[in-house]
N, C-alpha and C positions, 0 to 999 in steps of 0.2 A: 524554476523550470521556465523554459521559453514558451511563449504562448502557443507555438505550433503543436506542442505535445501536451497541452493542458486542457482538460475538460472542465466546464464551469462548476459543477457540484464539488469536485475535489479541491479545485482552486480556491473556492470560497472557504473551505475548512482551513486552509493554510494562509488565508489573507491576513494582513496586518490588523485589519479592523476586527476580524473574528478572534484573533489571538488576544487582543486587548479586552474584548468582551468576556473571554473565558478567564483572563487574569482578574478582572474585576469580580466575576462571579465567585472565584475562589476566595478572594479577599473578603467578599461580603459574607460567605458561608462561615468563614473563620470568625467573624464578629458575632454572627448568629450563635455559633457554638460557645463563645465566651459568655453570651447572654444566657444560654441554656445552663451553663456551668455556674451562673450567679455572679459573674465577675464584671461584665460590661453592663452599662445601663440598657434598659429595654428599648430606648429610641435609637440607639447607635446603629443597629443593622438597617433599620428603615431609612436612616439618613444616608447611609453609604449606598443602599440600593437605589435610592431616589436621585443620587448625584448623576450628572450627565456622564455619558461615556467619555473616556479620556481621549482628547483630541490628539491625533497622530503628530501633527505639526508642533503642538505644544510639548508633547512628550519628547519629541526629538530635540527640541530646543533645550529642554531641561537636561536631557542626556548629555548634550554638548558640554554642560557645566559639571554634572556629577561623574561623567565617564563611566556610568553604571546604569544599564537599562531598567533594572528592577527598582533601584532607589529613585530614579527619575519618575517612573510610573507611580510609585507610592507618594512621592511628593505632590505630583499633579492631582492624583485622586484625592488625597487627604485634604488638600487646599480647596477642592471643589465641593467637598462634603459640608464644610463649616463645622458647627458644633457636632461632635461625634466623630470627626475626621481623625482625632487622636488615636482611635481604636483600629484604624487601618493598619494592617501588618503588625498587630500587637503580638508579641511573643514568637514572631516567625523569623526564619532566616530565608534568603532568596530562594534557595532550592525547594523550600516547602511550597512556595507558590509556583515556581517554574516547573518543577517535576510533576506536580499534581496537575497543573494545566496541561502540560505536554502529555501526560497519561490520558487525559480526556480527549485531547485532539487526536491522539493515535487511535483511541477507541472509535471515534467518529470516522477517521479515515479507514480503520480496519473493517468496520461494519459496511461501508461503501464497497470496499474490495470484496467482501463476502457476497454481497449482492451481485457483483460482476461476475465472480466465479460461478455462482449458481446459475446465472443467465447463460453463460457460455456452456456450462455443463448440459443444460436443458436443450440448447441448439444442437450440440454434438450428439447427444443421446438420440434425439428425434431423427437426425440425419443417419445415424448408424442403423436404426431400425428400418428406415426407409430403404437403405441399401444393403440389407442383410443378405440378399440373394444376388447382388450385382458382382458377378465373377470377374476376376482380373488376375493377371500374373503376379505372383509375389516375387520379391527380389531381395536377395541378400548380397551385400557388397556391391549393390547396384547392378547385379547380374541376374538373369532369369532363374527363378527357383521352382516353386510349385504353385499351383492355383490357390488363391484365397478369395475373399470378398472384400469389397470396399467397406462394407459394413463392419467387418471384423477389424479392419484397420482403424476405423473411427471408434470402435469399442475400446481399443487400447487407449485412445485419447480420453474417452469418457471416464474410464476407471482411474487414470492418472489424475484427471481433474478432481475426481472424488477424493483422492488422497491429498491433493493440494488443498481442497476444502477442509479436510480434517486438520491438516497441519496449520492452516491459516487460523482456524478457530482457536487452536491451542496457543498460537503466537499472539493473537489479539488479547486473549485472556491473560497471558503472562505480562504483556506490556501495559495493559490498561490498570495501572496501580498508581496510587498517590502516597504521599508521606507529609505529615505535619508533625515532625518530631524535633524541630529546632536544630541549633548548631550541633554538629557531630552526631546527631540522632539520638541524643540521650533523654529527651522529654524533660530536660532540667527546668525549663521555663514554660513549657506547654504540655499539659497532660494528655495521655492517649485518647481521652474522651473527645478532645477537639478534633483529632485526626479522624476518629471514628465517624463523627457527625458529618464532616466535610466530605469524606470519601463515599459514605452511604448516599448522601444527597447527589453526588456526581455519578453514582453508579460504578464506582471504581473499587478494586481491591486495595489492600493495604500492604505496603512493603513491611514484612514482619520484623526485620532488623536492618534499618537503614543506617548508613554511615554519613548522613547528611544529604544523601542523594538516593534516588531509586537506582538499583544496580544495573549496569549496562550490559550484562549478559542477556537481559530481557530484550533490549533493543537489538543486540546482535542476532538473537533468535528471530526477531521479527523481520530484520532485513534479510537474513538468510533464507527465510520462508518466502519472501517476495522474490529473491533471486532464483529460488527453486521453481516458483510459478513461472517466472520469466523463461527458465530453461525448458519447462513444459511447452510453453507457447512457442519457443524457438524450435523445438522438435516438430511440432505441428507445421509451423511455417516452412521449415526445411523440406518436409514431405510435399507440401503443396508446390513449392518451387521446383522440385524434381519432376512432379507429375505434369507440370505445365511446360516443361522443356519441349521445344519444337519436335524433337524426334520421338517423344513419348505422347504427349497431348491427351492424357487421360483425365485431367481435371484442370481447371483454370479459375483464376479470380474473375469475378464479373467485370465488365467494361462498360462504362456509362456512355451515354450519347454525348458527343462533344469531347470525350476524354482523348488524350493523346499519349502514346507510349514513347514517342521520340520526336525531337524537334527536326531530325534529319531523315528518319525512315518511317513513312506513314503506316507501314504494315505492322509495326511493333505493338504487341500487347504483353506488357511485362508484369510479373508478380510483384508489383511495387509495395503493396501493403504487407505481404509476407516478408519481403526483404527488410521493410522498415522494422517489423517486429523482431526479426533476427538481430539487427543492429542494436536495438534498444536493450535486448536481453543482456548484451555485453556490458552496457552501462549499469544495469541493475546488479550484476555480479560485482562490479567495482564498489558499489555502495555497501554490499555485504562485507567486503573485505575491510572497508573503513569501519564498519560496525564492530568487527572483531578487534580492531586496534583500539577502540574506545573502552574496552572492558577493564584494562589495567590502568587504574588511576592511583595517584599518590595518597597513601594513608586514608583518611576519611573522605577526602575529595581533592580534586584540582579541577581546573576548567579546560583542560586540553581536549576534552570531548565536545565542549560547547560549540566552537566554531565549525566542527565537522557536522554535528547534528543540525545546525541551522540550514545546511545544505542537503544532507543525505535524507533525513526523515521526510521533509516535504517532497523533495525531488523523487525519491524512490516510490512513494505512494502515488504521486501524480503520474509518474511513468507507468507504473503497474496498472493504474486505473485506465490510462490511454491504451495500453497494449491489450488489455482484456476487452475493452470496448471494440477495438479494431479487429481483434481475432474473432470476435462474435459476429461482426459484420461480414467478415471474409467467409467464415463457415456457413453462415445463413444464406449467403448469395452464391456460394461455390457452384460453378458449372461443372457437372459430372458427365463426361463423354463416355457413356457406357458402351457405345458402338466401337469407339477407339479401343476401349479396354478389351473387348471381344476380339477385335482385329489383331491387337498386339499379342493376345494369348495364342491365336492361331499362327501368328508369325513364327513362334517357337518351333513349329513343325513337330510338335508332340514331345519335345525334350523334357517336358515336365513329368512324363511318365517314367523318367530314368530310375527313380527310387523303387517304383513298383517292379520294373524289370530286374533291378539289382536284388530285391528281396526274393523274387521268383527264382 
């Protein structure tokens, strides 16, 4: 993801350095598990753990030879360990390490997103309670309807965010799984006890029947949930954009000192943050579509999903993180023009009494 839409904490999770650290941790835990199983010598895990982190440049140079990123990583790590290095990647296939590490990274990213949703929910809820009695005209089809309150409008946002929070918790739990079951997932050379040890240490669930990979319906579910969160944020942003229209003027984004809305028209104050969220929601939906395409793979596995996930999983979580943070700032600083709400209500000339007249 481009730096413009990347926040530091989520970017760190998906950094190359952190990825290599997690890869090394998975490999180290596997060696520890072999020691627990009485197979590897006791000193092997300590030797792997004490080895220096894999240098990114050295890894890339080795990958240029192997044309295989995991094999290159294993070669560099094992060589740096010295005695005991022969136990690195023992009994594993690439997906054992890759999918388990990815499950851990997705868990980290998911927990950060859960914090973001909770923060936005808290801000929206507080604002809804603050404006529970702020009366305004309700609109359907963009046309005057009956009176409502701005607090009720925000309450619909709050309950939607609560549903997003529930969906996200389920999606994170589903995608935060690992597998250490070997080629085609049969445990032929690596018993389930190894998998159990590694996943427990990482705080991950276990894919109950892997086909050499963790199954991509989990990732599709996760990406679809992020797209749905984006859709919620787009709904909120669209409402703010309409309320900020010059002829409505009932709410507006805050405008900082020195900020400019146009290079040509000094009077302009535009809902740029809300428009930004609206646009990014479209991108999130495209990642969800790619996630669904990744579910159907050949037989026990292929790698048609791999190139897609290198982009979609980091980018979708980075975008969702940015959008949630931006939406939180917008709502927290939202300027509510209650006088204009009252004025617009009176402009209707009492048309909002029409249903009462109809019923009478």
